[in-house]
N, C-alpha and C positions, 0 to 999 in steps of 0.2 A: 478194532481192539486187539490188542497180542493176547496172545495165548496164556501169558501170566496173569493179567489184568483179569481175563474170563473165568480162569479156574479160582483167583483170589474172591472176586464178586461173588461167585455162584456159591461156593464152599462158605464163606465168611457170612453170607444172606441165611443160606441154607441153618448153619451153626447158630446164628445167633438169636434166628425166630423160633428155633428148637429151645433152646436157654432160656429164653427170656419167658415164652410160655412155661416152661417147667419151674421159674422160678415161682412165676404170677398162679399157679395151681397149688404151687407148694405151700404158699404163705397164707394163700385162701384156706385148703384144708386146714392147715396148723391153726389159724384162727378159729375157725368152726368147731373144730374138734376139742378144744380146750374146755375143760369141764372145774367150775369153781369149785363144786364141793369133793372133789375125791381128788384133790392134791395132797402128795405125801407130806404127812405130819401137819394138815391143815390148822387143828386143834392147837397143838404144841406150839405151833410159829406165832397163832394170835395170841396165846397166853403170854409170850415171850414179849411179845411188842406191848400188851397192854403192862407190863410189869416193868419194860423199860419207860414207858410214858409215867406210871405210877412214882419211879423212882426220880427220874431227872426232867420230867414234863417233857415238852415238845423238843429241847433241844437233847435229849437222851434218845427220842425217838429217832431224830434224824441219824442220831450218830450211829443206831441200831441198823438203820436201812443202809447207812452208808457201806458198813461193815459186813452186811448179809447181802451182797446183791442176787445172791442165787441161793435163797433159804429152804429151795428145792429143786430136785433137779430138773432142769430147763425150766425153771418158773422165777418170775421177780415179784416182789409186794410193793403193789402203788399203797402210798397213804394220801390222802386226799382230806385236805382242811375245808373248814365250813365255806369258805370262798369258791369251791371246786379246785382249787391249786394243789397240785402234787408238791410234796416237800420237799422232795430233791430236782425240780422241775423238768422233771422226764416226762416224755410225751406220755397221753393216754389213748392206748390201742382201742379203734373204733366199736371191740364188742363190750370192752372193760366202760367204757362212759356210758353206753347203753345202761349198764348195771348201776352205775351211780346215781342215775336220772331214775332208774323205777320208785315206785312210791311206797311208803311203808303200808299202805293199804290198799289191796284191791278193789276194785268198785264191784258194789254187790255182795261184798264178803260181807258177814257179821263184824259188827265193833268189838269184839271181844277176840276175835280171830285175826292174828299176825302169820303173816306167810313165812316160810325159810329165808332165813336173810341171806343171799349171794354174797352181799357186801357188809360185812360185820362192823359193828360200829363199835369204837373205843373213846373214852371220855376222860380226859385230863381232871382229875379229882382236885387241883389246885385251882387253875382259872376256870371249869367249866365247859371246856373247849370241846368240841367232839369232831371225831374224826374217823371216816371211813377207809377199810380196809378194801381192796381189788387185787386179787392174784392173776397176774398174766403172763401169757406164754413168753420167756427170756427170748432176747433177739436172736437170731442165725448168728454167729459168729464165723469168724474166718481169723484162725489162729488167735482169736481174742482180741483181737482188734476193731471191729465193727460194733464197738459199743454206741456209735454216736445216735441222733435223731436220724432218722430217713434208712434204716438199715437194707429194706427191702430196696431200696435204689441203689444204696453201696453193693449190696451183692449180684444187683443186676448189671452195676455198670462194669467189676471184676468179672463175669460171665462174659461179656460183651468184649473184653477188651482181652480175652483168654482165646476168646472164638475168633477175633481178629488176628492174633499174632499164630494160632494153629493155622490157621487159612494163608497167611502170608507164608509160614514155613513149608506147609503143604505146597501149595502153586509154585515157591522157588526150588523145592524138591524135582516137581515135575517137569517144570518147565527149563530150568538151568542146564539139563544135557541136549534140549531142543536148540537149546538158544547157542551151544557149542556146537553142535552139531551145523548148524547154518554159518557161523563163521568159518568153520575148518571145511565146510564144503565151496563158499565163496574165495579163501584161500588156494583150495585144490584148483578150482576153475581160473583163477588168476595167474595159474603157474607155480605156484609154491607147492609143490612135490612132495616134500618133507613134512606139509602139514598132517596132525593126526589128533582123535580127540583125545586119547590119552586118558590117563589115571585122573579122578578115581571112576569117570565115568564108564568105562570099558570094563571095570571091575565089580559092575554090578550084576546083582543075579536077576535081574528081571529082564522085561522086553527094553527097555530101554538099553539099560546094560547090554542086552545081546545086540541090539540093532547099533551101538558106539563100536561095539566089538567086531561086527560085518562090517562096519565101515571103515575101521582101519585096515583090515584085512584087505579092502577093495583099493584102498591108496596106495598100500604097498606094492601090490599088484599092477596097479595103473604105473606107478614111480618105475619098476623095475622092465616093465613095457616101456614107457620114454626113455629110459634110460638107455637100453639096449638097443633102442632103435636111433638114438642121438650117437651113441658109440660105434654102431654099424654106419652110420652116414659120414662120422669122423674118417672111419677106418677103408672106407671107400675112396672117399675125396683123396686122402692121403697116397691112397695107391694108384690113383688116377695121376698125381703128380709127374711120378718116374715117365711114364710110357707117353706122357704128355709133352716133356721136357726133349725124351731121344723124337719123337715125331717133329718138332720144331727144330731140333739140329739136323733131322734128315730134310727136311723140308727147306731149310736155309743151302744146303750143297745141292741138292735137285733143283734149286733156281737158279744157278751158277752154271750148271750142267746143261739146263734146258733151253732151248731156243723161243724164238720171240712168240711162236705162235703157244707154247707152253704157257706162259706166263701169267693170261690170266686164271687159267685154270688152278696154278698153285699161290697166286695171289687169294683164289677165294678158298683154298684149302687153309690160309696161312689165316686168315678171317675167322673160318671157323674154328681154327683150334686156340685162338686167343678168346673167341669168345666161351669155349670151352674151360680155358682155363680161369677165365672169369668167373665164371657159373662154380668152379670148384673151390674158388677161394672163399665166394660168397656162402657156400654151403659150409665150409668150413667154418668161417666166420659166425654163422647162425648158430652151427651148434656149437661154437665156444660160448657162444654168448648164452644161450637155453641150459646150459650146465654150469654157467656160474651164477653164484647168488650175491653178490656185491660187487660193483667197480672198483677200479682204483681210484683215491680219492686226495686230488690235488686240487688248487687253485685253478680257474678257468678265466681268463678274459673271456667273458661269452660274445662281448661287440665285437673284440678283434677276432676273435675265430670265425665269428660270422660272415665278418668283412672278408676274411680272405676265402672263404667260399663262395662268394660273390666275384671277388676279382678272378678266381682261376674260371667261374662259370661264364664271366664275358669274355675271358680267355678264348676257351674251348668253343663256345658259341657266337662269336663276332658279330652276326648276324641276329642275334636275338635282342630283345628289349627287355632290359631287367631293370624296374624299379623299386631302388631301395631304400628304406626310410628306419631310421633307427635313434632311440632315444635311449640316455644313458641307465644301463643297468649293473645292478652289483655283481662281484666275482661270484662264480660258484663253484662247490667242491664237488669233481667229478674227473670221469676219466674224457682227457681232450680229443682221444684218436677215435675213440667210439661215437662221442659227442659230435666230430667232424663229419665221421662216416655216415650216420644214420640223416644229418642236415643235408650232405651232400646227395642222398640217395633221393631226397624229397625232392630237392631242387632239381636235378637232375632229370627227374619224371616231369615236372612240370613246364622244364624247357622241350622236352621231347612230345610230351602230349598235346602242350597247349597250342593254340592258334598262331600261326605265324605273323599275324597282322593285330595280334593281343599282344601286351608286356607280361612280364612274369613280376606279380608284386611282391615283394617280400620285407615285411613289417616287423620290427623288433622291440618291446616295450616292454614294462613290469609293472606289477602291481606289489600292494605291501609285502606279500606274501611269496610271490611266483614272479619269473621270467616266460612272456610269452613271444612266442616266434609262431608268424603266420606267413605261409607260403601259398599264393593264388596263380592260379593259370587262367586262359582264356579259352581252353576246348571244350570238347562237350562232354566234360562232369562224367559222373557214373550212376546207375539206376538206384534210387533210393536204397532198393533192397539190397545191393549189393556193396552199401557205405562201409558196413561192418566187416564185410570178407575182404576188402582188398588189402587188408594185413595179414593175413593168412600167407604163408608160404608156397610159392607157386601156383597161387590164385590169380588169374588172367580174365579180365573182361572183352572179349573179343568184340562186344557189339558196340561200346562205348569208345575202345581205344583203338587206332590205326596200327599198323605193322611194322612202322617205321623204326619200330628200336628193336635191339637183339635181346631185350631184358628178359628175365624168368620170374618175374613175381614175387624176388627175394630181397629186394632192397627195402619194402615198406615192412617187410616183417623183420629185418635186420635195425631200420628206426624205430620199431615199437619195443622189441626186447630191450633196445640199448637205454629209450625213457624210461622203460617200467624200473629197470636194474637202478636207476637214480632216482627213483621215487616219484615218475611225472607219468603225465599222460599224453596221447595224442589223438588226436579225431578228425575225421574228416566230415564235411559236409560241401552239398553243391548250391554256387552262388546264383543269386537271383538272375543276376545278369548273364549268366551261360559259365561254366569253368567250374574248377574246382578248387577247394579251398580246405589246405592240412593246418592244423594249429598244434603247436608243438608248448605242454605248460610243465617248466621245471621249479619244482618249491625251493625256494633260498633256504628254506631249513635243512635240505639234502647235501 
């Protein structure tokens, strides 16, 4: 159960029980405390009712009762006919009904002694009908609206509704900044360094507001550190390009002048220089992607793009077996160069790290809302605990990968960032029959 519902249920139940008990006790005490004999203006009210009955009979009595719903403060007057029915159809409170049922003469009292009448009688002189008057406490009203029968239930219902709404607002007030913090922390972890809790949560003066403010300060510091690191990588990579270019020029001149015995060493230097140049290029590409917030959006024929990558891979690795199956997929909106670079890096890794006697399988398919591309090799795979880390820059798994490649662990990081910018995901899993399977998922909505 979420924090919102925990707060709502606990506070709601506590308030509902408290209010219900208060209403119940209040009504009980009010009923017990009512005194028939000490009503303000009791004799005057009885005389007015008797006069109305004398002047116009039962009809005049009904009119007087209707026009005087509160003949005394907090008190109403009920008039019962000989059948025990109230003239205006109002319900008889339990305490008042017991008064009506009291006998005129107490058991064991002398015949000529009558007790004080708590429920006085009045008689219509024309018809001889007898009416009994009972004073009762007027129903507790809410802005004068709760006058119908069952007032206690109505007051209790409004009280419970108020408790529910109050608990709802309180739970939302307490949980909404925490939910906001959760969303922002996830966005920050996903690479959205500009994510902030923001107003109005970080302006609150309580502990939650201070937590939101501290979180935003932390996020700004992290963004500054990451940005400075990316800027440093970009600047260093850019500065390395110039000496690399001069080294390659000098190496070409040295190869012309050197004898045959020195050629192997010069070729080794050339390979290392090319490797360093590729590494610098990958670092600059990764830095550019990390500082980018959105890719270029142009229509991309994804089927054609993957087919070109497969053709290039077959040309570069004629000895490898590549099994490519493709189903028609819709066009995507994205950057074709970045998408091609991402897929090439994964396909190249599969060709390098896969077993020579096992094919590399590339499958292209589409669902209702996404395009799926799966690249599978037949190599040794990756330890399960390292599957998530292979997408980190410069991360290599020496135990599961041999050293036939000169890669530095940047290709998968580039692929991951490209797919993230396109709103998709990339995942890795070990195949039951051996080897690694990497799946691209690109949403069509992107």
